[in-house]
C-alpha positions in Angstrom: -184.4 9.4 -45.4 -183.5 6.2 -43.7 -184.6 4.9 -40.3 -182.1 5.2 -37.4 -183.6 2.0 -35.8 -181.4 -1.1 -35.8 -184.2 -3.5 -35.0 -188.0 -3.7 -35.2 -188.0 -4.0 -31.4 -186.4 -0.5 -31.1 -189.0 0.9 -33.5 -192.0 -0.4 -31.6 -190.5 1.0 -28.3 -189.7 4.5 -29.7 -192.0 5.3 -32.6 -194.6 6.7 -30.2 -192.2 9.4 -29.1 -191.4 10.4 -32.7 -195.0 10.2 -34.1 -197.4 10.3 -31.1 -200.3 11.5 -33.2 -200.1 8.6 -35.7 -201.1 5.0 -35.1 -203.1 1.9 -36.2 -206.9 1.8 -36.9 -208.6 -1.5 -36.8 -212.0 -2.2 -38.4 -214.2 -5.0 -37.3 -216.4 -7.1 -39.6 -219.1 -4.4 -39.4 -216.7 -1.6 -40.2 -216.6 -0.1 -36.7 -213.2 1.2 -35.9 -210.8 1.2 -32.9 -207.7 3.3 -32.8 -204.4 2.8 -31.1 -202.0 5.8 -31.3 -198.3 4.6 -31.4 -197.8 5.3 -27.7 -200.8 3.0 -27.1 -199.2 0.4 -29.3 -196.1 0.5 -27.2 -198.0 0.0 -24.0 -200.3 -2.7 -25.3 -197.4 -4.7 -26.9 -195.5 -4.5 -23.7 -198.4 -6.0 -21.8 -198.7 -8.8 -24.3 -195.0 -9.4 -24.4 -195.1 -10.0 -20.7 -197.9 -12.5 -21.4 -195.8 -14.4 -23.8 -193.0 -14.6 -21.3 -195.4 -15.8 -18.6 -196.1 -18.8 -20.9 -192.5 -19.8 -20.5 -191.5 -18.5 -23.9 -187.9 -17.2 -24.1 -185.8 -15.4 -26.8 -185.6 -17.7 -29.8 -188.6 -19.9 -29.0 -191.3 -20.3 -31.7 -195.0 -20.0 -31.3 -197.8 -20.4 -33.9 -200.2 -17.4 -34.5 -203.6 -18.2 -35.9 -205.7 -15.1 -35.3 -208.6 -13.8 -37.3 -209.0 -10.4 -35.8 -206.5 -7.8 -37.1 -206.2 -6.0 -33.8 -205.1 -9.1 -31.8 -202.9 -10.4 -34.6 -200.9 -7.2 -35.0 -200.5 -6.5 -31.3 -199.6 -10.1 -30.5 -197.1 -10.3 -33.4 -195.4 -7.0 -32.4 -195.3 -8.0 -28.8 -193.3 -11.1 -29.7 -190.7 -9.1 -31.7 -190.0 -6.9 -28.6 -188.9 -9.9 -26.5 -187.2 -12.0 -29.2 -189.9 -14.7 -29.3 -190.4 -15.9 -32.9 -194.0 -15.8 -34.3 -195.0 -18.3 -37.0 -198.0 -16.6 -38.7 -200.5 -19.1 -40.0 -203.7 -18.6 -41.9 -207.0 -19.6 -40.3 -209.2 -22.3 -41.8 -210.9 -20.9 -44.8 -213.8 -23.4 -45.0 -215.0 -26.6 -43.4 -214.7 -28.5 -46.7 -210.9 -28.4 -46.5 -210.4 -28.8 -42.8 -208.6 -32.1 -43.0 -206.0 -30.7 -45.4 -205.7 -27.5 -43.4 -205.1 -29.4 -40.2 -202.4 -31.6 -41.8 -200.5 -28.6 -43.3 -200.8 -26.6 -40.1 -199.5 -29.5 -38.0 -196.5 -29.9 -40.4 -195.6 -26.2 -40.1 -195.9 -26.3 -36.3 -193.8 -29.5 -36.1 -191.2 -28.1 -38.6 -190.8 -24.9 -36.7 -190.8 -26.7 -33.3 -193.4 -24.4 -31.9 -194.0 -24.6 -28.2 -197.3 -22.6 -28.0 -200.2 -21.9 -30.3 -201.9 -18.6 -29.9 -205.3 -18.6 -31.6 -208.6 -16.8 -31.8 -211.2 -18.0 -29.3 -213.7 -18.9 -32.1 -211.1 -21.3 -33.6 -210.4 -23.2 -30.3 -212.9 -26.0 -31.0 -211.1 -27.1 -34.2 -207.5 -26.4 -33.3 -207.0 -28.0 -29.9 -206.3 -31.4 -31.4 -203.1 -29.9 -32.8 -201.7 -30.0 -29.3 -201.8 -33.8 -29.4 -200.6 -34.0 -33.0 -197.5 -31.8 -32.7 -194.8 -33.2 -30.5 -193.3 -29.9 -29.5 -196.6 -28.1 -28.8 -197.3 -27.7 -25.1 -200.4 -25.5 -25.0 -203.0 -23.5 -26.9 -203.7 -20.0 -25.7 -206.6 -17.7 -26.5 -205.3 -14.6 -28.2 -207.9 -12.4 -26.4 -206.4 -13.3 -23.0 -202.7 -12.9 -23.8 -201.1 -10.6 -21.3 -203.9 -10.4 -18.7 -202.2 -9.8 -15.3 -198.8 -10.8 -16.7 -196.8 -8.1 -15.1 -193.8 -6.3 -16.8 -191.7 -7.9 -19.6 -188.0 -8.4 -19.4 -186.5 -7.2 -22.7 -183.5 -9.2 -23.9 -180.7 -7.8 -26.1 -181.8 -8.0 -29.7 -179.5 -7.2 -32.7 -179.9 -6.9 -36.5 -178.7 -10.5 -37.0 -181.4 -11.9 -34.6 -184.4 -13.6 -36.2 -187.6 -11.7 -36.0 -190.1 -14.3 -37.2 -190.6 -17.3 -39.6 -192.5 -16.7 -42.8 -193.7 -20.1 -44.2 -194.1 -20.1 -47.9 -197.6 -20.8 -49.2 -196.9 -22.4 -52.5 -196.3 -26.0 -51.4 -198.6 -28.1 -49.4 -196.3 -31.0 -48.9 -193.0 -29.3 -48.0 -193.5 -26.0 -46.1 -190.4 -24.0 -45.8 -189.9 -21.3 -43.1 -188.1 -18.2 -44.4 -185.9 -16.9 -41.6 -186.6 -13.1 -41.5 -184.1 -11.1 -39.4 -184.4 -7.7 -37.9 -181.6 -6.5 -40.1 -183.2 -7.7 -43.4 -186.5 -6.1 -42.3 -184.8 -2.7 -41.6 -183.0 -2.9 -45.0 -186.3 -3.8 -46.8 -188.3 -1.1 -45.0 -185.7 1.5 -46.0 -186.2 0.5 -49.7 -190.0 0.3 -49.5 -190.7 3.5 -47.6 -187.7 5.7 -48.6 -187.1 7.8 -51.8 -186.4 4.8 -54.0 -189.8 3.3 -53.0 -193.0 4.9 -51.9 -191.2 8.0 -50.5 -193.5 8.1 -47.5 -193.8 11.1 -45.2 -195.4 10.3 -41.8 -196.7 13.8 -41.5 -198.8 13.4 -44.7 -199.0 9.8 -45.8 -201.4 7.0 -44.6 -201.8 3.4 -45.5 -205.0 1.3 -46.0 -204.9 -2.5 -46.3 -207.2 -5.5 -46.4 -204.4 -7.9 -47.2 -204.1 -11.1 -45.0 -201.7 -10.4 -42.1 -200.2 -13.9 -42.2 -198.8 -13.1 -45.7 -195.6 -11.1 -46.2 -197.2 -8.3 -48.2 -199.8 -7.5 -45.6 -197.6 -8.2 -42.6 -194.3 -6.4 -43.6 -195.8 -3.9 -46.0 -198.6 -2.6 -43.7 -197.5 -3.5 -40.1 -193.7 -3.5 -39.9 -192.8 -0.9 -42.5 -195.3 1.7 -41.2 -194.3 1.2 -37.5 -190.7 1.7 -38.4 -191.5 4.8 -40.4 -194.2 6.2 -38.1 -196.9 6.0 -40.8 -200.6 5.6 -39.9 -202.5 2.6 -41.3 -206.2 1.5 -41.3 -206.7 -2.3 -41.4 -209.8 -3.7 -43.1 -210.6 -7.4 -42.2 -209.8 -9.5 -45.3 -213.2 -11.3 -45.3 -214.9 -7.9 -45.1 -213.2 -7.0 -48.4 -214.0 -10.3 -50.0 -217.7 -10.0 -49.1 -217.9 -6.3 -50.0 -215.0 -5.2 -52.2 -216.2 -1.6 -52.3 -215.2 -1.1 -48.6 -211.6 -0.9 -49.8 -212.0 2.3 -51.8 -214.6 3.7 -49.3 -212.1 3.4 -46.5 -209.4 5.1 -48.5 -211.8 7.9 -49.4 -212.8 8.5 -45.7 -209.3 8.2 -44.2 -207.6 10.1 -47.1 -205.1 7.2 -47.4 -202.2 7.7 -49.8 -201.0 4.1 -50.2 -202.5 0.7 -50.7 -201.4 -2.6 -52.2 -203.1 -5.7 -53.7 -202.6 -8.5 -56.1 -203.7 -8.1 -59.7 -207.1 -9.9 -59.2 -208.2 -7.4 -56.6 -208.0 -4.5 -59.1 -210.0 -6.5 -61.6 -212.6 -7.2 -58.9 -213.0 -3.6 -57.7 -213.2 -2.3 -61.2 -215.9 -4.8 -62.0 -217.9 -4.3 -58.8 -217.9 -0.5 -58.4 -220.9 1.4 -59.6 -221.5 4.9 -60.9 -222.9 5.8 -57.5 -219.7 4.7 -55.8 -217.5 6.6 -58.1 -219.5 9.8 -57.7 -219.1 9.8 -53.9 -215.4 8.7 -53.8 -212.5 11.2 -54.1 -209.3 9.2 -54.6 -207.1 12.1 -55.4 -205.3 11.4 -52.1 -203.9 8.1 -53.5 -200.3 8.3 -54.7 -199.6 4.5 -54.7 -201.8 1.7 -55.7 -199.2 -1.0 -55.5 -199.6 -4.3 -57.4 -197.6 -7.4 -56.9 -197.7 -11.0 -55.6 -198.8 -12.4 -59.0 -198.1 -11.5 -62.7 -199.5 -8.1 -63.5 -201.9 -7.9 -66.3 -201.5 -4.5 -68.1 -205.1 -4.5 -69.4 -206.4 -5.0 -65.8 -204.4 -2.1 -64.4 -205.2 0.1 -67.4 -208.9 -0.6 -66.9 -208.6 0.2 -63.2 -206.7 3.4 -63.9 -209.2 4.6 -66.5 -212.3 3.8 -64.4 -211.0 5.5 -61.3 -209.2 8.4 -62.9 -212.4 9.5 -64.7 -214.8 8.6 -62.0 -213.0 9.2 -58.7 -210.1 11.5 -59.4 -207.4 8.8 -59.0 -204.0 10.2 -60.1 -202.8 8.7 -63.4 -199.5 7.9 -61.8 -201.0 6.0 -58.9 -200.7 2.4 -60.2 -197.4 1.0 -58.9 -196.1 -2.3 -60.2 -193.7 -4.1 -57.8 -191.8 -7.3 -57.5 -190.8 -9.2 -54.4 -190.8 -12.5 -52.5 -190.6 -13.7 -48.9 -187.0 -14.9 -49.4 -186.0 -11.3 -50.0 -188.0 -10.2 -47.0 -190.7 -8.6 -49.1 -190.0 -6.1 -51.9 -187.2 -6.2 -54.5 -188.2 -3.5 -56.9 -190.9 -0.8 -57.1 -191.9 1.5 -59.9 -191.1 5.2 -59.4 -194.1 6.8 -57.7 -194.0 9.9 -59.9 -194.4 8.1 -63.2 -197.3 6.3 -64.8 -197.2 2.5 -65.3 -195.0 1.6 -68.2 -194.9 -1.6 -70.4 -192.7 -3.0 -73.0 -194.0 -4.7 -76.2 -192.0 -7.5 -77.7 -192.1 -9.8 -80.7 -194.0 -12.9 -79.4 -192.3 -15.4 -81.7 -188.8 -14.2 -80.9 -189.6 -14.3 -77.2 -191.2 -17.7 -77.2 -188.5 -19.2 -79.4 -185.3 -17.6 -78.0 -186.3 -15.7 -74.8 -185.3 -12.4 -76.4 -187.3 -9.3 -75.7 -187.1 -7.9 -79.3 -189.2 -5.0 -80.5 -191.8 -5.9 -83.2 -190.6 -5.1 -86.7 -194.0 -4.6 -88.4 -197.5 -3.7 -87.3 -198.6 -7.2 -88.2 -196.2 -8.9 -85.8 -197.8 -10.9 -83.0 -196.8 -9.2 -79.7 -196.5 -9.8 -76.0 -196.8 -7.0 -73.5 -194.8 -7.0 -70.2 -195.1 -4.6 -67.3 -192.0 -2.8 -66.0 -191.7 -3.2 -62.2 -189.0 -0.6 -61.5 -185.4 -0.7 -60.5 -184.0 -2.7 -57.5 -183.5 -0.9 -54.3 -180.2 0.9 -53.6 -177.6 -1.6 -52.4 -179.4 -4.5 -54.1 -178.8 -6.2 -57.4 -181.1 -8.2 -59.7 -179.7 -10.3 -62.6 -180.9 -13.1 -64.9 -179.1 -16.4 -65.1 -179.4 -19.7 -67.0 -177.3 -22.6 -65.6 -175.3 -20.0 -63.5 -174.4 -18.0 -66.6 -175.3 -14.4 -66.3 -177.4 -13.2 -69.3 -177.4 -9.9 -71.2 -180.2 -7.3 -70.7 -183.3 -8.2 -72.6 -182.7 -12.0 -72.4 -185.1 -14.1 -70.3 -183.7 -16.2 -67.5 -184.1 -17.0 -63.8 -184.2 -13.8 -61.8 -181.6 -13.8 -59.0 -181.2 -11.2 -56.2 -178.4 -10.1 -53.8 -178.4 -7.4 -51.2 -179.1 -6.7 -47.4 -182.8 -7.6 -47.8 -182.1 -11.2 -48.7 -182.8 -13.5 -45.8 -180.4 -16.2 -44.4 -182.4 -19.1 -45.7 -185.0 -21.6 -44.5 -185.3 -22.6 -40.8 -183.8 -26.0 -40.0 -183.6 -26.9 -43.7 -180.0 -26.9 -45.0 -180.9 -28.7 -48.2 -183.5 -26.2 -49.4 -181.3 -23.3 -48.3 -178.3 -24.6 -50.3 -180.4 -25.0 -53.4 -182.0 -21.6 -53.3 -179.3 -19.4 -51.8 -176.1 -20.2 -53.8 -173.0 -18.5 -55.2 -174.0 -15.3 -53.3 -177.4 -15.0 -55.0 -181.0 -15.8 -54.1 -182.3 -17.9 -57.0 -186.0 -16.9 -57.1 -187.5 -19.4 -59.4 -189.1 -16.5 -61.3 -188.6 -15.9 -65.0 -187.9 -12.4 -66.3 -185.4 -10.1 -67.8 -183.8 -6.7 -67.2 -184.3 -3.7 -69.5 -182.8 -0.2 -68.8 -182.1 -1.2 -65.3 -185.8 -2.2 -64.5 -187.1 -5.7 -63.7 -189.7 -7.4 -65.9 -191.5 -10.5 -64.6 -192.7 -13.1 -67.1 -193.6 -16.2 -65.1 -192.4 -19.0 -62.9 -189.6 -21.3 -64.1 -191.5 -24.6 -63.2 -194.8 -23.4 -64.7 -193.4 -22.9 -68.2 -195.3 -24.8 -70.9 -193.2 -26.2 -73.8 -195.7 -26.4 -76.7 -194.5 -27.4 -80.2 -191.1 -26.0 -79.4 -192.5 -22.7 -78.1 -192.0 -21.5 -74.6 -195.5 -20.5 -73.4 -196.1 -18.6 -70.2 -199.3 -19.9 -68.7 -200.6 -16.6 -67.5 -200.6 -15.3 -71.1 -203.1 -18.1 -72.0 -205.0 -17.5 -68.7 -205.4 -13.8 -69.3 -207.0 -14.5 -72.8 -209.3 -17.1 -71.3 -210.3 -14.9 -68.4 -211.5 -12.2 -70.9 -214.2 -14.5 -72.3 -217.7 -13.7 -71.0 -218.7 -16.3 -68.4 -215.2 -17.0 -67.0 -214.7 -15.8 -63.5 -211.9 -13.1 -63.6 -208.7 -14.4 -62.2 -209.9 -18.0 -62.1 -208.3 -19.6 -65.1 -205.4 -22.0 -65.1 -203.4 -23.2 -68.1 -201.0 -26.2 -68.1 -199.9 -29.0 -70.3 -200.2 -32.8 -70.3 -198.2 -35.4 -72.2 -199.7 -36.1 -75.6 -199.2 -38.8 -78.3 -196.7 -36.6 -80.2 -196.2 -33.5 -78.1 -197.5 -31.7 -75.0 -201.2 -30.8 -75.1 -202.6 -27.6 -73.8 -205.3 -27.7 -71.1 -207.2 -24.8 -69.6 -209.3 -25.1 -66.4 -211.7 -22.2 -65.6 -214.3 -21.4 -63.0 -217.7 -20.4 -64.3 -221.4 -20.0 -63.4 -222.4 -20.5 -67.0 -225.0 -23.2 -67.7 -223.9 -23.7 -71.4 -220.4 -24.9 -70.8 -220.1 -26.3 -74.4 -220.5 -22.8 -75.8 -218.1 -21.4 -73.3 -215.5 -24.1 -74.1 -215.8 -23.2 -77.9 -215.4 -19.5 -77.2 -212.3 -20.0 -75.0 -210.7 -22.2 -77.7 -211.4 -19.6 -80.4 -210.1 -16.7 -78.3 -206.8 -18.5 -77.5 -206.4 -19.6 -81.1 -207.1 -16.1 -82.4 -204.9 -14.2 -79.9 -202.0 -16.7 -79.5 -202.2 -19.2 -82.4 -202.5 -22.0 -79.9 -204.8 -25.0 -80.0 -206.3 -26.0 -76.7 -206.9 -29.8 -76.4 -209.4 -29.5 -73.5 -211.2 -26.9 -71.5 -212.4 -28.0 -68.0 -215.3 -25.9 -66.6 -215.5 -25.9 -62.8 -217.9 -24.5 -60.2 -216.8 -21.3 -58.4 -214.4 -22.0 -55.5 -213.0 -25.3 -56.8 -209.6 -24.2 -58.3 -206.8 -24.8 -55.8 -205.2 -21.7 -54.4 -202.5 -20.9 -51.8 -203.4 -19.2 -48.5 -202.6 -15.9 -50.1 -205.0 -16.5 -53.0 -202.5 -17.4 -55.8 -203.6 -20.1 -58.2 -201.7 -23.4 -57.8 -200.9 -24.5 -61.3 -198.8 -27.5 -60.5 -201.4 -28.8 -58.0 -204.2 -28.1 -60.6 -202.3 -30.1 -63.2 -201.7 -33.0 -60.8 -205.4 -33.0 -59.9 -206.3 -33.1 -63.6 -203.9 -36.0 -64.3 -205.2 -38.1 -61.3 -208.9 -37.3 -62.0 -209.6 -35.2 -58.8 -209.8 -31.8 -60.4 -212.8 -29.9 -59.0 -213.2 -32.3 -56.1 -210.6 -30.7 -53.7 -211.3 -27.0 -53.9 -212.5 -24.9 -51.0 -216.2 -25.1 -50.2 -218.4 -23.2 -47.8 -219.8 -25.3 -45.0 -223.1 -26.8 -45.7 -222.8 -30.3 -47.2 -223.2 -33.4 -45.0 -219.5 -34.2 -45.6 -218.5 -30.8 -44.4 -220.6 -31.2 -41.2 -219.0 -34.6 -40.5 -215.5 -33.2 -41.0 -216.3 -30.3 -38.6 -217.7 -32.7 -36.0 -214.7 -34.9 -36.2 -212.3 -32.0 -35.6 -214.4 -30.6 -32.8 -214.5 -34.0 -31.1 -210.8 -34.4 -31.3 -210.2 -30.9 -30.0 -212.6 -31.4 -27.0 -210.7 -34.6 -26.1 -207.3 -32.9 -26.4 -208.6 -30.0 -24.2 -210.0 -32.3 -21.6 -206.8 -34.3 -21.4 -204.8 -31.1 -21.0 -206.9 -30.0 -18.1 -206.5 -33.3 -16.3 -202.7 -33.2 -16.8 -202.6 -29.6 -15.5 -204.1 -30.6 -12.1 
């Protein structure tokens, strides 16, 4: 099955006729739910589309979208796609301790995208109004809750597959944000891969999705908003912060709604496995789940095996449910997904041969030190993935930079010819990811720029991080490995978050564990308080930023903090004062 829609605008307008009984269900922070059948989604997005046009926005114009509530975010976003206005999804401030850095980055993205309007949640107005003064193209800030009130009827422009749908700014860099230009055509091609027989094989009459993923990030936005509305599949949305505070609501929601598909990064599966209790498992029936997708960061096989074992025995999870996947924003979202009818598979390779020569060679003896990699499935039909080194295509089983071609690949970065030319070249999207191909399936091994060269060995940092994270006292998913220049060679550094009081003992145990498992000597272990390691807006650890902070002596001083310190209160007061001044000035000018 493939969709007959040419654009997402067509899908929003017509899905209610095809699947009137399906729709979107939005939870609030307390878990109370509000439902929109797809015919309701069509009516509500039409109203909000008229609201966008009443602001003076026309086809091709950009506007920032900083909305906390899933209901308003989804409906405002889809409304924009119907009239050709380009949303720029942005994450809300995570804490008052990082408000200065947040404001700087948000202003850069709004300036780079030349956004004319900022649509934001009412509760964020007091800290965001100052952006109107900071961003030269920004004309006004609008409350998301009021968009479309008494706006009349929208005028729908002609929209085709080559038209841009929205800009997805990559979250990995804080100094040079790049806006991926996502077209309606690339979205339709990617949705066909994700939802069709080569992907999740979704049937709208049977299947349902459940997601707590941030909606400003491609996995949550394309995977659980755009793909389901094109396919007519029902989805229930859990607020991200509700999941973070109470991870068990994820599986509880799946159990109650009989959801068949969900996705999350590796850390979330480790978190729910650790947090669930026997009482939870006894009340959950997860036999409905056919796809527990895992992507967005390297997949740890032991984490996914522990999740499978715990929930298969305790809550009837099918053994085939775990679904490794590979993708990135520059390819719209997904590139390859494991077959839904098969269990997760891994490949075991000789560690020495792989680290020395990048060759995925089977171990010759039982005593051989090994590495284990997860198979992420074959590329979608009509797409191709290959490995290159210096533009030379490598044989299967040899590690190199993964490169992609096919209809899901986006045109490049908005108003950034230099970055586009360096990433999209010779007909291939150069991903910056390391991996190899085996029997037609994609294997991900790390990031090209994160590779550690240690005594002539190529060490992938996540291999060290996974070992460190297994030591009691280290917060799961919160370990970062990197190198620094030494007197004779590179030296290995590991930074971890911990609540342990005896950090000396923890340091010794981490060093012993890495030496025992990988024959590597750690020069220094840095123990940090929870919440201090730098992460992207989508929750990925920032290795290069962590390394730079270590080298300049600021590691642990720039992480996100909950509001409460005097410095945080001063920062908040400063932004509120600037925003009040900007709002007052706008009111005077409007008279």
